[in-house]
Steps between C-alpha positions, in 0.01 A plus 500: 500500500256266328297241688552125445164482322608767252830324433344155458242637256769642275380855561751769407473827687524772233767769510346826622569803278423840650627805310238760589592858588425458870643147532832584677335721762205262539730202552683676784173610663352149484809339652492761779134423565551122485771518766262688731179305438373330819533121503126451533446664160562258214506531120142366472378775734657760272350340189153520657567859608599599146195335349261658752658840439456471123136400549445799730675732254248390237216559748632851568504577127137387480411724798676795336202550270320642806793647692822589324698481823465123482787538251725580797395176668580320173853645517539360850390153395722508191791560738390212724468280191861581408611399849319165501560410136869594497611394847352148507757347265788700648407381849486136384845530343641682803380227736594214267139381486443495125226289342564567129196332344254608769634855512503545124148365455331675793673834448397529139145376543465763774638761257248392237193523722634818658531661158139404421380664823709813438388544139138438598524773760652740249227418249236584764671819616376732229858616444562238233275348233448128547625431148840647588506306828427181305781579254741552791398166651546322166844661459600397852382142454668467159831623642462278807432189291806569285713548813382177661552298182851642463573407861392140427665454162814711545542508880510878462251678725481871422369713783531806278481580131751762403514763774146433622380252758211473748644767729524754217137429409398560862689831503320610183165403656577704812602800291184462292283489812650824627443662160136384501434692822571824315404433140343171387480625140750642252452682173660318208446554127227749582305250710450444872625151585529309825857505629490130588360412158813644341734340749312171487505487120875567499552236768291238319678564169838487674430168672370344179802628307737354760314168488526486120869598498587244769298232317690557177835503681432185699344314206815570298720387787309175553491430127879537477553284809272222371571487131393177330 
């Protein structure tokens, strides 16, 4: 339900597209949680919780250079980040208290700064070279920008690309953290490489590839819709 301000401004709330692997199960879990969230907890509280958790996850990665068990604390905060970041919008929809413009803007600026904190922590951890962390951040920002522009121009807001969304990325991070506790390096092509360097390089390349593919697809669509 849009607010009067959103309607009077001509704002169109984009259609949400979520096709990730975990989406059906996640949707049920979030609705279950929303129905049981105390009334004194609002969507803004959850947004702040998610942001704080992502910041603390980055701090735990930075601390892991001295104590590897900080990786376990990072797993905890990644889980808390999922709760805050995923439940805030569901709770607003469940209670009929949507603010489309405010929610869209705040949620994605929080995601942007949260990603910067997380990648900075990974870069300082010693488990990932800063160049790979920077490439991951660039890939994330490129894909985010494409998603936001598509939401504005096509009213099509994709929460996932293919079978992967934010939750799948969190699951991969958690699995990677557990693997780091046992073996932070792997032998590949006769060389010892950091496990997260390999995963990070694949992730950065994947995000950039998805951004390029979506850009070509949406450019073609807009060109055909607005032929001169």
